[in-house]
C-alpha positions as CSV (number, residue, x, y, z in Angstrom):
1,X,-81.3,64.1,-85.5
2,X,-78.6,64.0,-82.9
3,X,-76.9,60.5,-83.4
4,X,-73.9,61.2,-80.5
5,X,-74.2,59.6,-77.4
6,X,-75.1,61.7,-74.1
7,X,-72.8,61.8,-71.3
8,X,-74.9,59.0,-69.5
9,X,-74.6,56.7,-72.3
10,X,-70.6,57.1,-72.0
11,X,-70.6,56.5,-68.5
12,X,-72.7,53.1,-69.2
13,X,-70.0,51.8,-72.2
14,X,-67.5,52.5,-69.1
15,X,-69.3,50.1,-66.7
16,X,-69.6,47.5,-69.6
17,X,-66.3,47.5,-70.1
18,X,-65.2,47.6,-66.7
19,X,-67.7,44.9,-65.8
20,X,-66.4,42.5,-68.9
21,X,-62.7,43.4,-67.4
22,X,-63.4,42.3,-64.3
23,X,-66.0,39.5,-64.4
24,X,-64.7,37.5,-67.8
25,X,-62.6,34.3,-66.6
26,X,-58.6,34.0,-67.4
27,X,-59.7,30.6,-70.1
28,X,-62.4,32.7,-72.0
29,X,-60.0,35.8,-72.1
30,X,-57.5,34.0,-73.6
31,X,-59.5,32.8,-76.3
32,X,-61.1,36.0,-76.7
33,X,-58.1,38.0,-77.1
34,X,-57.2,35.8,-80.2
35,X,-60.5,36.3,-81.4
36,X,-61.1,32.0,-80.3
37,X,-63.5,29.8,-81.4
38,X,-65.9,29.2,-78.1
39,X,-67.5,25.5,-76.8
40,X,-70.7,25.2,-75.9
41,X,-69.6,24.9,-72.1
42,X,-68.1,28.8,-72.0
43,X,-70.6,30.3,-74.1
44,X,-73.3,29.0,-71.5
45,X,-70.6,29.6,-68.4
46,X,-70.7,33.5,-69.7
47,X,-74.5,33.2,-70.1
48,X,-74.3,32.3,-66.3
49,X,-72.2,35.3,-65.8
50,X,-74.2,37.7,-67.2
51,X,-77.4,36.3,-66.0
52,X,-76.2,36.6,-62.3
53,X,-75.6,40.4,-63.2
54,X,-78.9,40.9,-64.7
55,X,-77.0,41.5,-68.2
56,X,-78.0,38.2,-70.3
57,X,-81.4,39.9,-71.9
58,X,-80.6,43.5,-72.2
59,X,-83.5,44.0,-74.8
60,X,-85.8,41.8,-72.0
61,X,-88.0,44.3,-70.2
62,X,-87.8,43.9,-66.2
63,X,-91.1,42.3,-65.5
64,X,-89.6,39.4,-67.6
65,X,-86.4,39.4,-65.4
66,X,-84.5,41.0,-68.5
67,X,-82.1,44.4,-67.8
68,X,-84.8,46.6,-69.7
69,X,-82.2,48.4,-71.7
70,X,-83.1,51.4,-74.1
71,X,-82.3,51.2,-77.7
72,X,-78.9,53.0,-77.0
73,X,-77.8,50.9,-74.1
74,X,-78.3,47.7,-76.2
75,X,-75.8,49.4,-78.9
76,X,-73.6,50.1,-76.6
77,X,-73.5,46.6,-74.7
78,X,-73.5,44.4,-77.5
79,X,-70.6,47.2,-79.1
80,X,-68.5,46.6,-76.0
81,X,-69.2,43.1,-76.3
82,X,-67.8,42.2,-79.0
83,X,-65.0,44.6,-78.7
84,X,-64.1,42.3,-76.0
85,X,-64.3,39.3,-78.2
86,X,-66.7,37.8,-75.0
87,X,-68.5,34.7,-76.5
88,X,-71.7,35.3,-78.5
89,X,-74.5,34.1,-76.7
90,X,-76.9,31.7,-78.5
91,X,-79.5,33.8,-79.7
92,X,-82.5,31.1,-80.6
93,X,-83.8,31.4,-76.6
94,X,-83.1,35.0,-75.7
95,X,-83.5,36.8,-79.2
96,X,-86.1,34.9,-80.6
97,X,-88.5,32.4,-79.5
98,X,-88.2,34.3,-76.2
99,X,-89.3,37.3,-77.5
100,X,-92.2,35.8,-79.2
101,X,-93.5,34.0,-76.4
102,X,-94.0,37.4,-74.7
103,X,-95.9,38.7,-77.1
104,X,-97.8,35.7,-78.7
105,X,-97.6,33.4,-75.7
106,X,-100.3,32.5,-72.7
107,X,-99.5,33.0,-69.0
108,X,-98.6,29.3,-68.8
109,X,-96.2,29.5,-71.5
110,X,-94.3,32.7,-69.9
111,X,-94.2,31.0,-66.6
112,X,-93.0,27.3,-67.8
113,X,-90.3,28.8,-71.0
114,X,-88.9,32.4,-70.2
115,X,-87.2,31.8,-66.6
116,X,-85.9,29.0,-67.8
117,X,-84.4,30.9,-70.9
118,X,-83.4,33.4,-69.1
119,X,-81.2,31.2,-67.0
120,X,-79.6,29.0,-69.6
121,X,-81.4,26.3,-67.6
122,X,-82.7,25.3,-71.1
123,X,-81.2,25.5,-74.4
124,X,-83.0,26.3,-77.6
125,X,-82.6,25.9,-81.6
126,X,-84.7,27.1,-84.8
127,X,-86.4,24.6,-86.9
128,X,-87.3,26.9,-89.8
129,X,-85.3,25.4,-93.0
130,X,-85.9,22.3,-94.8
131,X,-84.3,20.5,-97.7
132,X,-86.4,22.0,-100.0
133,X,-88.0,24.7,-98.4
134,X,-85.2,27.8,-97.4
135,X,-85.7,30.9,-99.1
136,X,-88.9,29.8,-100.1
137,X,-89.9,29.0,-96.5
138,X,-93.8,28.7,-96.8
139,X,-93.1,25.6,-99.2
140,X,-92.1,23.7,-95.9
141,X,-93.1,19.9,-95.5
142,X,-92.5,18.9,-91.6
143,X,-96.5,17.9,-90.9
144,X,-98.2,18.2,-87.6
145,X,-101.5,16.2,-87.6
146,X,-103.8,17.1,-84.9
147,X,-104.9,13.9,-82.8
148,X,-107.4,16.2,-80.2
149,X,-104.9,17.0,-77.4
150,X,-101.9,16.6,-79.1
151,X,-100.0,16.9,-82.5
152,X,-97.8,14.5,-83.9
153,X,-95.3,15.2,-86.4
154,X,-93.4,13.8,-89.1
155,X,-90.6,15.2,-91.4
156,X,-87.2,17.2,-91.8
157,X,-85.2,20.0,-90.4
158,X,-81.8,21.6,-91.5
159,X,-79.1,24.0,-90.9
160,X,-80.5,23.7,-87.3
161,X,-77.6,25.5,-85.7
162,X,-76.7,23.8,-82.2
163,X,-79.1,21.2,-82.4
164,X,-76.9,18.7,-80.9
165,X,-76.9,21.2,-78.0
166,X,-80.4,22.3,-77.5
167,X,-83.0,20.9,-75.3
168,X,-85.7,22.7,-77.2
169,X,-86.9,23.4,-80.9
170,X,-89.6,26.0,-82.2
171,X,-90.6,25.1,-85.5
172,X,-92.5,25.7,-88.1
173,X,-95.1,22.7,-89.1
174,X,-97.6,22.3,-91.7
175,X,-101.3,21.7,-90.1
176,X,-103.6,22.6,-93.1
177,X,-102.6,22.0,-96.8
178,X,-105.9,23.2,-98.3
179,X,-105.6,26.8,-98.8
180,X,-102.8,29.1,-99.4
181,X,-99.6,27.8,-98.5
182,X,-98.8,30.7,-95.5
183,X,-102.1,29.7,-94.4
184,X,-101.5,26.2,-92.9
185,X,-98.5,27.0,-90.9
186,X,-98.3,26.4,-86.9
187,X,-95.7,27.7,-84.8
188,X,-94.7,24.4,-82.1
189,X,-92.7,24.2,-79.3
190,X,-91.0,20.3,-79.3
191,X,-88.7,19.0,-76.7
192,X,-85.6,17.7,-77.9
193,X,-85.9,14.6,-75.4
194,X,-89.3,13.2,-77.3
195,X,-89.0,10.1,-78.6
196,X,-88.9,10.0,-82.5
197,X,-86.3,13.3,-82.2
198,X,-82.9,12.3,-84.1
199,X,-80.3,14.9,-84.7
200,X,-77.7,14.4,-86.7
201,X,-74.6,16.7,-86.6
202,X,-72.2,17.8,-90.3
203,X,-69.4,19.4,-90.2
204,X,-68.7,23.2,-92.0
205,X,-66.5,23.5,-94.5
206,X,-64.9,25.9,-91.5
207,X,-64.4,22.6,-89.4
208,X,-67.3,23.4,-86.9
209,X,-69.8,21.3,-86.0
210,X,-72.4,24.5,-86.3
211,X,-75.4,22.7,-88.3
212,X,-77.3,19.8,-88.3
213,X,-80.0,17.8,-89.8
214,X,-83.4,17.1,-87.5
215,X,-85.6,14.6,-88.1
216,X,-89.4,14.3,-86.7
217,X,-90.8,10.8,-86.4
218,X,-94.0,10.2,-84.9
219,X,-93.2,12.9,-82.5
220,X,-96.1,13.5,-80.1
221,X,-96.2,17.6,-79.1
222,X,-98.9,18.5,-76.2
223,X,-101.7,20.9,-77.8
224,X,-100.2,23.3,-74.7
225,X,-96.8,23.6,-76.7
226,X,-98.5,25.6,-79.8
227,X,-97.8,29.2,-79.6
228,X,-100.0,31.6,-81.1
229,X,-102.8,30.6,-83.3
230,X,-103.3,26.8,-85.4
231,X,-102.7,27.6,-88.8
232,X,-101.3,31.8,-87.9
233,X,-97.8,30.5,-87.5
234,X,-96.7,32.7,-90.5
235,X,-97.6,35.9,-88.7
236,X,-94.9,34.5,-86.0
237,X,-92.4,33.6,-88.8
238,X,-92.1,37.2,-90.0
239,X,-92.0,38.9,-86.8
240,X,-88.8,36.9,-85.6
241,X,-87.0,37.1,-89.1
242,X,-87.2,40.8,-88.8
243,X,-85.3,40.6,-85.6
244,X,-83.2,37.9,-86.6
245,X,-81.8,40.4,-89.7
246,X,-81.2,43.5,-87.5
247,X,-79.3,41.4,-85.4
248,X,-77.4,40.2,-88.8
249,X,-76.7,42.9,-89.8
250,X,-75.3,44.7,-86.3
251,X,-72.2,46.6,-86.1
252,X,-70.3,45.1,-83.2
253,X,-68.8,42.3,-85.0
254,X,-68.0,44.2,-87.9
255,X,-66.0,46.7,-86.1
256,X,-64.1,43.5,-83.9
257,X,-63.3,42.2,-87.7
258,X,-61.8,45.7,-88.6
259,X,-59.7,46.0,-85.7
260,X,-58.7,42.1,-86.0
261,X,-57.8,43.1,-89.7
262,X,-55.7,45.8,-88.8
263,X,-53.9,44.1,-85.8
264,X,-52.7,41.4,-88.5
265,X,-51.5,43.9,-90.6
266,X,-49.6,45.1,-88.1
267,X,-47.8,41.9,-87.6
268,X,-47.6,40.8,-91.2
269,X,-44.2,42.1,-92.9
270,X,-44.6,43.5,-96.8
271,X,-41.0,41.8,-97.8
272,X,-39.2,45.6,-97.7
273,X,-38.9,46.0,-93.7
274,X,-42.0,47.0,-93.1
275,X,-45.5,45.3,-92.2
276,X,-48.5,45.3,-94.7
277,X,-50.3,48.3,-92.1
278,X,-47.3,50.2,-93.6
279,X,-48.3,50.0,-97.3
280,X,-50.2,52.4,-99.2
281,X,-52.5,49.5,-101.2
282,X,-53.2,48.1,-98.5
283,X,-54.2,50.9,-96.3
284,X,-56.7,52.1,-99.3
285,X,-58.3,48.8,-99.2
286,X,-58.8,49.1,-95.6
287,X,-59.6,52.4,-95.3
288,X,-62.5,52.0,-98.3
289,X,-63.9,49.4,-95.7
290,X,-64.3,51.2,-92.6
291,X,-65.7,54.1,-94.6
292,X,-68.4,51.5,-95.8
293,X,-68.8,50.7,-92.0
294,X,-68.9,54.1,-90.9
295,X,-71.8,54.6,-93.4
296,X,-73.2,51.2,-92.1
297,X,-73.1,52.1,-88.5
298,X,-74.9,56.1,-89.3
299,X,-78.0,53.9,-90.2
300,X,-77.8,51.6,-87.4
301,X,-78.1,54.5,-85.1
302,X,-80.6,56.3,-86.9
303,X,-82.7,53.3,-86.0
304,X,-81.5,53.1,-82.7
305,X,-83.0,57.0,-83.1
306,X,-86.2,55.3,-84.2
307,X,-86.4,53.2,-81.7
308,X,-85.7,55.5,-78.8
309,X,-89.1,57.5,-80.5
310,X,-90.6,54.3,-80.1
311,X,-91.1,53.3,-83.9
312,X,-90.3,49.2,-84.3
313,X,-87.9,48.0,-87.3
314,X,-89.6,47.7,-90.6
315,X,-88.3,46.5,-94.0
316,X,-85.6,48.4,-93.5
317,X,-84.2,45.3,-91.3
318,X,-83.4,44.5,-95.0
319,X,-80.7,46.8,-96.1
320,X,-79.2,46.6,-92.7
321,X,-78.9,42.8,-93.4
322,X,-77.7,42.8,-96.7
323,X,-75.1,45.8,-95.8
324,X,-73.9,44.0,-92.5
325,X,-73.8,40.9,-94.4
326,X,-71.7,41.9,-97.7
327,X,-69.3,44.1,-95.8
328,X,-68.2,41.6,-93.1
329,X,-67.1,39.1,-96.0
330,X,-65.4,41.7,-97.5
331,X,-63.6,42.2,-94.6
332,X,-62.7,38.7,-94.1
333,X,-61.5,39.0,-97.8
334,X,-59.1,41.4,-97.0
335,X,-57.7,39.9,-93.9
336,X,-57.4,36.7,-96.0
337,X,-55.2,38.6,-98.6
338,X,-53.3,39.8,-95.7
339,X,-52.0,36.6,-94.4
340,X,-51.2,34.9,-97.7
341,X,-50.3,31.9,-97.6
342,X,-50.7,31.8,-93.7
343,X,-54.3,32.1,-93.9
344,X,-54.8,28.2,-94.9
345,X,-53.5,27.3,-91.4
346,X,-56.6,26.0,-89.7
347,X,-57.8,26.5,-86.0
348,X,-57.3,22.9,-85.2
349,X,-53.9,22.8,-86.9
350,X,-50.3,23.3,-84.6
351,X,-49.8,27.4,-84.7
352,X,-48.2,28.3,-87.4
353,X,-49.0,32.2,-87.2
354,X,-49.6,34.6,-84.5
355,X,-52.2,33.3,-82.2
356,X,-54.8,36.3,-83.4
357,X,-55.0,35.2,-87.0
358,X,-55.3,30.9,-86.2
359,X,-58.9,31.2,-86.6
360,X,-59.3,33.6,-89.8
361,X,-59.6,30.9,-92.4
362,X,-62.4,29.4,-90.5
363,X,-64.3,32.3,-89.6
364,X,-64.1,33.3,-93.7
365,X,-65.5,29.8,-94.6
366,X,-68.4,30.0,-92.2
367,X,-68.9,33.8,-92.6
368,X,-70.1,33.4,-96.3
369,X,-73.2,31.7,-95.0
370,X,-74.1,34.9,-93.7
371,X,-75.5,36.3,-97.0
372,X,-78.1,33.2,-97.4
373,X,-79.0,32.2,-93.4
374,X,-81.9,34.8,-91.7
375,X,-83.4,34.8,-95.3
376,X,-80.8,35.1,-98.5
377,X,-79.6,38.5,-100.0
378,X,-81.9,38.1,-102.6
379,X,-84.8,37.9,-101.1
380,X,-83.7,40.8,-99.1
381,X,-83.6,42.4,-102.0
382,X,-87.0,41.5,-103.0
383,X,-88.7,42.8,-99.9
384,X,-86.7,46.0,-100.3
385,X,-88.5,46.3,-103.6
386,X,-92.0,45.5,-102.9
387,X,-92.0,47.0,-99.1
388,X,-90.1,50.4,-99.9
389,X,-90.4,51.1,-103.2
390,X,-93.5,49.6,-104.1
391,X,-91.6,47.4,-107.1
392,X,-93.3,43.9,-108.0
393,X,-90.9,41.2,-106.9
394,X,-89.3,38.4,-108.9
395,X,-90.9,35.0,-108.8
396,X,-88.3,32.2,-109.5
397,X,-88.9,28.9,-111.2
398,X,-86.2,26.3,-110.5
399,X,-85.1,24.1,-113.6
């Protein structure tokens, strides 16, 4: 199997690089160069720039307004955006509910929702996890009662990423409690402006307002906002999670983190007139991480080659999620070690270290969650045991 890129694909890479250089506004570039945190306004500004170019949805078919990139082009595009430090777009509309609407939605739902997801006119968030239904997602309690022409939703969702900025939320809700817990779940599209919806943001330990609790009290949702069949939402949920795990385990952010690590080491003195980048002990640790990254990249490229041949991602997405998230955390840990006490500088503190290093502590704290969200890595190991090795999965009983 040839995993190298063709001359045409390398030409496309140069086109992407040139576009980023020309199109990125100066105030966004300034943050990108020091791995800064972007505001939602800046993220949506970059969204609109990509939309105007026709590249905001590289994985969407052209018939729905997407770029229609093949798998190799998507990999190149994602990698170049990460290397440039460009704002990461909100994935909930573009990468999660949008593709589900294409596959499961009615013509009216496609016409109503897809254009506004694409343009950024409507921002989405995800309503999956609940206080007592995280890894065991099928235990969710948020209830939707069938009232004929509408549902009435009551319950709570948690870890609703950037829910305070969202116009819509896609929710897993319980519509039947009589059978197996997976069989009574439905997939609803809910307008966040509906009376009875309340969003309460919370700060992460990294100091970012990333997560929210979202409450539903007698929220009326029209029947036309049911995606897929009633009580058939578990099928949609699993399809969405497969794509989410592949995205979380991607290589672009990892390569960006590795490059940042090297640049930071080149700025940090070792106390003997050299930098840490010259220290053999540090170089051994960095080389070990880069070798793991290259091995992970080969697996990702293999998946791309198979997608080019028409094969969709399967349980191997769990492998990519485990390796990608643990490797990202190990890169963060070495970056913190490299900076020493300077790693405690926070993104909202007065700069006390070179600009590239200002955000490292916050990112380190936030990225501790990557091995949990999108399905914890323990759950991914169960999936691998069952789907790839044919072994029985372990069931854990909370004490």
